[in-house]
C-alpha positions in Angstrom: 27.8 -30.4 -81.7 29.7 -28.3 -78.8 30.6 -30.1 -75.7 29.3 -27.6 -72.7 31.2 -25.8 -71.0 30.3 -24.0 -67.7 29.4 -24.4 -63.9 26.2 -26.7 -62.9 25.0 -29.3 -61.0 27.0 -32.4 -60.7 24.1 -35.4 -62.2 24.3 -38.5 -60.7 25.5 -40.2 -63.7 28.9 -38.2 -62.9 29.6 -38.9 -59.5 32.1 -41.4 -60.6 34.2 -38.5 -61.7 33.6 -36.5 -58.9 34.7 -39.1 -56.5 37.9 -39.4 -58.6 38.9 -35.8 -58.7 38.4 -35.7 -54.6 40.4 -38.7 -54.1 43.1 -37.3 -56.1 42.7 -34.0 -54.9 42.7 -35.3 -51.2 44.8 -38.4 -51.0 44.3 -38.3 -47.0 40.5 -39.1 -47.4 42.0 -42.3 -48.2 39.4 -43.1 -51.2 41.5 -46.2 -52.9 39.9 -49.2 -53.3 37.1 -50.2 -55.5 34.9 -50.5 -52.6 35.9 -47.2 -51.1 34.7 -45.2 -54.2 31.5 -47.2 -54.5 31.4 -46.4 -50.6 31.5 -42.7 -51.0 29.3 -42.4 -54.1 26.8 -43.7 -52.0 27.4 -40.8 -49.3 27.1 -37.8 -52.0 24.0 -39.4 -53.0 22.4 -39.6 -49.9 24.0 -36.2 -49.3 22.5 -34.4 -52.4 19.0 -35.4 -51.4 18.9 -32.5 -48.5 17.3 -30.0 -49.9 20.1 -27.4 -48.2 23.2 -28.9 -50.2 23.8 -29.5 -53.8 27.2 -30.3 -55.7 28.0 -28.2 -58.5 30.9 -29.0 -61.2 32.8 -27.1 -63.6 32.9 -28.8 -66.8 34.8 -28.0 -70.3 34.4 -29.6 -73.6 31.6 -31.7 -71.5 34.5 -32.8 -69.1 34.1 -32.4 -65.1 37.4 -31.2 -64.2 36.7 -29.6 -60.9 34.1 -30.0 -58.1 32.2 -28.1 -54.9 29.9 -28.8 -51.9 27.9 -25.6 -51.6 25.2 -25.4 -48.7 22.3 -23.4 -47.4 23.3 -22.3 -43.6 21.5 -20.1 -41.5 23.9 -18.1 -39.2 22.9 -16.2 -35.5 24.2 -12.7 -36.7 24.5 -11.0 -33.5 20.7 -12.5 -32.6 19.2 -12.1 -35.8 18.7 -14.9 -38.0 20.2 -14.6 -41.5 21.1 -16.5 -44.6 24.8 -17.5 -45.5 26.4 -19.5 -47.9 28.8 -22.1 -47.2 31.4 -24.0 -49.8 33.2 -27.0 -49.4 35.0 -30.2 -51.5 36.7 -27.9 -53.5 39.0 -30.1 -55.9 40.3 -30.3 -59.3 41.1 -32.1 -61.6 45.1 -32.8 -61.1 45.5 -32.2 -65.0 43.8 -28.6 -64.9 45.6 -27.5 -61.8 47.1 -23.3 -62.6 43.9 -23.2 -64.6 41.7 -20.7 -62.3 39.5 -23.4 -62.2 38.8 -22.9 -58.2 38.6 -18.6 -59.1 35.9 -19.7 -61.2 33.5 -21.8 -59.4 34.0 -19.5 -56.3 32.9 -16.7 -58.5 30.0 -18.8 -59.3 29.6 -19.7 -55.4 29.6 -16.0 -54.5 27.0 -14.5 -57.4 24.7 -17.6 -56.7 24.4 -16.4 -53.1 23.6 -12.8 -53.9 21.0 -14.6 -55.6 19.8 -16.5 -53.2 19.7 -13.5 -50.9 22.6 -13.9 -48.2 24.9 -11.3 -47.1 28.0 -13.5 -46.2 29.1 -16.6 -47.4 32.0 -18.9 -45.4 34.6 -21.5 -46.0 37.2 -23.5 -44.4 40.7 -23.1 -46.5 43.0 -25.8 -47.7 45.2 -22.2 -47.9 44.1 -18.8 -46.3 46.5 -17.4 -48.3 44.9 -17.9 -51.4 41.1 -17.4 -50.3 42.1 -13.9 -48.5 43.3 -12.9 -51.9 39.4 -13.7 -53.2 38.3 -11.1 -50.4 37.7 -14.2 -47.3 38.4 -12.6 -43.9 39.8 -14.5 -41.2 37.7 -15.7 -38.4 38.0 -16.8 -34.3 41.3 -18.3 -34.0 41.0 -22.1 -32.7 42.9 -23.0 -30.2 43.3 -26.9 -29.7 44.2 -28.1 -26.0 45.8 -31.0 -24.4 45.2 -31.4 -20.8 45.0 -34.3 -18.3 41.5 -35.0 -17.1 42.1 -34.6 -13.7 42.8 -30.7 -14.7 39.7 -30.0 -15.5 37.8 -28.4 -12.8 36.9 -31.0 -10.2 35.0 -33.8 -9.6 31.6 -33.2 -8.8 27.8 -33.9 -9.4 27.2 -35.8 -12.8 23.4 -37.2 -11.8 22.2 -35.7 -15.3 24.4 -37.4 -17.2 24.0 -40.2 -19.3 25.0 -42.2 -23.0 22.6 -40.5 -25.6 20.8 -42.7 -28.3 19.0 -42.7 -31.7 16.4 -42.1 -29.2 17.7 -38.8 -28.3 18.3 -37.5 -31.8 15.7 -35.1 -32.0 16.4 -33.8 -28.3 19.8 -32.9 -29.5 18.8 -31.4 -32.3 16.5 -29.0 -30.2 19.4 -28.6 -27.6 21.8 -27.6 -30.6 19.5 -25.6 -32.5 18.8 -23.1 -29.0 22.1 -22.9 -28.6 22.9 -21.6 -32.1 20.5 -18.6 -31.4 22.1 -18.1 -28.2 25.5 -17.7 -29.5 26.8 -15.0 -32.4 28.9 -16.7 -35.0 26.7 -20.2 -34.4 25.4 -21.5 -37.7 22.8 -24.3 -38.7 23.7 -27.5 -38.8 24.6 -29.7 -42.2 21.6 -31.5 -43.0 23.1 -34.8 -42.5 24.8 -34.1 -39.7 23.1 -36.0 -37.0 22.7 -39.2 -39.1 26.4 -39.1 -40.1 26.7 -39.1 -35.8 24.9 -42.0 -34.8 26.1 -44.2 -38.4 30.0 -43.0 -37.3 31.1 -46.8 -35.6 33.8 -44.9 -33.3 31.5 -42.0 -31.8 30.7 -41.7 -28.3 27.9 -39.0 -27.2 26.8 -38.2 -23.6 24.5 -35.4 -22.4 22.7 -33.6 -19.6 19.3 -34.8 -19.7 16.8 -33.5 -17.9 13.2 -34.6 -17.9 12.5 -35.0 -21.6 15.1 -32.2 -22.4 19.2 -32.2 -23.4 20.9 -29.3 -22.5 24.1 -30.2 -23.7 26.5 -32.9 -24.8 29.7 -33.8 -25.8 30.9 -35.9 -28.8 34.0 -37.6 -28.7 36.4 -40.7 -29.6 38.9 -42.8 -28.4 42.0 -42.8 -29.6 45.1 -45.1 -28.4 48.1 -42.9 -27.2 50.5 -46.1 -28.1 49.5 -48.7 -31.2 50.7 -51.5 -28.7 49.4 -50.0 -25.1 45.2 -50.7 -25.2 44.8 -49.7 -22.0 45.6 -45.6 -22.1 43.6 -43.6 -24.4 43.0 -39.6 -25.2 39.8 -38.7 -25.9 39.2 -36.5 -28.7 36.4 -34.0 -28.3 34.6 -33.4 -31.4 31.7 -30.7 -30.3 30.5 -29.6 -26.8 27.4 -27.9 -26.3 26.0 -26.5 -23.2 23.3 -24.3 -22.7 24.3 -23.0 -18.9 26.6 -23.2 -16.6 25.2 -26.0 -14.4 25.3 -28.1 -17.4 28.8 -27.4 -18.3 29.9 -28.4 -14.7 28.3 -31.7 -14.9 30.0 -32.1 -18.1 33.1 -31.5 -17.3 33.0 -33.5 -14.3 32.6 -36.2 -16.8 35.3 -35.9 -18.2 37.5 -35.0 -14.5 36.2 -38.9 -14.1 38.1 -40.7 -16.5 41.7 -39.9 -15.7 41.8 -44.0 -14.4 42.1 -44.4 -17.7 42.2 -41.7 -20.2 45.5 -40.0 -20.9 44.9 -36.5 -22.2 41.7 -35.1 -22.8 41.8 -32.9 -26.9 40.0 -30.2 -27.4 39.7 -27.6 -30.0 37.9 -24.7 -29.3 37.2 -20.6 -30.3 36.8 -19.8 -26.7 40.0 -17.7 -25.8 39.0 -18.1 -22.2 38.8 -21.8 -21.6 42.5 -22.2 -20.4 40.8 -20.1 -17.2 38.8 -23.5 -16.2 41.6 -25.4 -15.8 43.8 -25.8 -12.8 47.1 -26.6 -14.9 46.7 -25.0 -18.2 50.0 -26.7 -19.8 49.7 -29.0 -22.6 52.1 -31.3 -22.1 55.3 -30.2 -24.2 57.0 -28.5 -21.5 57.7 -25.7 -24.0 58.7 -22.3 -22.9 58.2 -19.2 -24.8 60.7 -16.5 -24.5 61.5 -15.2 -21.9 59.0 -17.6 -19.6 55.8 -18.3 -20.6 54.5 -22.3 -20.7 52.8 -23.0 -23.5 49.1 -24.3 -23.1 47.9 -24.9 -26.7 48.1 -24.3 -30.2 46.4 -22.3 -32.5 45.1 -22.3 -36.0 43.0 -19.9 -38.7 39.8 -22.6 -39.5 37.1 -20.1 -40.6 36.8 -17.5 -43.0 33.9 -15.5 -44.0 33.1 -12.9 -46.7 30.3 -10.3 -47.2 28.7 -10.6 -50.5 26.5 -7.8 -50.0 27.2 -4.7 -48.0 23.7 -3.0 -48.0 21.8 -6.2 -47.6 24.5 -7.3 -44.3 23.0 -3.9 -42.5 19.6 -4.2 -43.5 20.1 -7.8 -41.8 21.4 -5.9 -38.8 19.3 -3.7 -38.4 17.9 -4.7 -35.1 21.8 -4.9 -33.6 22.3 -2.1 -31.2 26.1 -0.4 -32.2 27.0 -0.2 -28.6 25.3 2.8 -28.2 27.4 4.8 -30.5 26.4 7.8 -32.6 28.0 9.1 -35.6 27.8 8.8 -39.7 29.9 7.2 -41.2 31.4 6.4 -45.1 32.2 2.9 -45.5 34.4 2.7 -48.6 35.0 -1.6 -49.5 37.3 -2.6 -51.9 36.5 -5.7 -53.9 38.5 -6.8 -56.8 37.1 -10.0 -56.6 33.6 -9.0 -56.9 33.1 -6.4 -58.7 29.5 -5.5 -57.6 30.2 -5.9 -53.8 32.9 -2.8 -54.2 31.9 0.6 -53.2 30.7 2.5 -51.0 28.2 2.8 -48.1 26.7 5.9 -45.8 25.6 4.5 -42.5 24.0 6.9 -39.8 23.9 5.6 -36.2 21.9 6.8 -33.3 22.6 5.6 -29.9 23.7 2.1 -31.5 20.9 1.9 -33.8 20.9 2.4 -38.0 18.7 5.0 -38.6 17.7 5.8 -42.2 18.9 4.6 -46.1 19.9 6.8 -48.8 21.4 9.7 -46.6 24.3 11.5 -48.1 25.8 13.4 -45.2 28.7 12.0 -42.6 31.5 13.2 -40.6 33.9 10.6 -40.8 35.2 8.3 -43.8 37.1 4.4 -43.1 38.6 2.5 -46.0 39.2 -1.2 -45.9 39.5 -4.6 -47.8 36.5 -6.6 -48.1 38.2 -9.5 -46.1 39.6 -7.6 -43.5 36.0 -5.8 -43.1 34.5 -9.0 -43.3 36.4 -10.1 -40.0 35.8 -6.5 -38.3 32.2 -6.9 -38.8 32.2 -9.9 -37.8 33.8 -9.6 -34.5 37.1 -11.7 -35.3 39.4 -8.7 -35.1 38.8 -4.9 -34.0 39.0 -1.7 -35.9 42.1 -0.3 -33.6 43.7 -3.3 -34.8 43.2 -3.2 -38.3 44.2 0.9 -38.1 47.6 0.0 -36.6 48.7 -2.8 -39.1 47.7 -0.5 -41.6 45.2 -2.6 -42.8 42.6 -0.1 -42.7 42.5 4.0 -42.9 40.2 6.5 -41.7 39.7 10.2 -42.8 40.8 11.4 -39.3 42.2 9.5 -36.6 40.4 11.3 -33.7 37.3 9.1 -34.6 39.5 5.6 -34.3 38.1 5.1 -30.8 34.8 6.1 -31.7 34.9 3.3 -34.8 36.3 0.4 -32.7 33.7 0.8 -30.1 30.7 0.8 -33.0 31.7 -2.7 -34.1 33.3 -4.0 -30.9 31.4 -7.1 -30.3 31.5 -8.9 -26.1 32.2 -12.4 -27.7 34.1 -13.5 -30.9 32.1 -15.4 -33.2 32.0 -19.1 -32.6 31.2 -21.9 -34.9 30.9 -25.7 -34.3 29.6 -26.2 -37.9 31.7 -28.5 -40.3 31.6 -28.4 -43.8 
């Protein structure tokens, strides 16, 4: 009898092998002792009970050699709820590296979410260049700030600020979900998010509470500045959610007043204007960039997006106003990794609204790789820059400004969902 080869959901009996692959692929997770492995297996079993996530594995000759976690998320796509697939915990057995195991799993993931009705997928890359070759586009940059508490605005009112407990779980969930629907790019939370937050022994949550509603919160941990100094700590912000400026002001005031024992506040954000709130935006390194620019933060590439069905994508965005622009455009997408997504679509926009399907006439034509198009359509980059960098071509350069305006966004996409 032949041993099975292919990708399937990982049965519980294979979770020990699952954990071994993850432990070797990611030594930094420190799954070392038998107790560590037993604890991780338990966590996987608990997570697998949620209907919106599954663990899949690649088997060859009946042996598990690659694993991945797949998530059913909802994304706020320009004020419209849309299905989006997430992939994480991608790991390959050390003996099977360079055998295209990851490529096979990602291909399966993309096809699966096309069948599920998603128009996009997303991931956090272990190597951005690797996933760009598979058609994933770069999302908003993440800026990490290291600021003194006293430089965060000024001390003000804190009358609505309270410690959050497990009793506030439902109100916190509702706050997060409201924020998701207010901000483009935000995604539904991992199904076990709040269970993990309240189980974490080091996590602290303070929130803005008005009546029975929570309108904002900060999840954070403390980290010692020096190993032999238990008095001075940094605050590491894990999530910062607020629904309006009044909430923001009180949460900022809370952070401002921690200066007696807090050295610095470390905050990673996709808000490109956050430095304006700081009295002194310098990050304490005293680094000077040529000719005379003070280092305010460090930046990195985080979430990446990928369009997997361009026609479904535009049908999903039928209510979006494309900045009042009127034009007839043919978009040519090059997708060498997902053949069914390779091709063209003709779209007619009238006063910013997408009107009609199946029309054949167009006045301008563009050519773009699926990864760069994914970054463009989500709002992480503008068309003018893609064209200038020779990452997109156009049939007539006199249309560059029009196409740039068509896809321009007021706010770049933001996501706090980790997976």
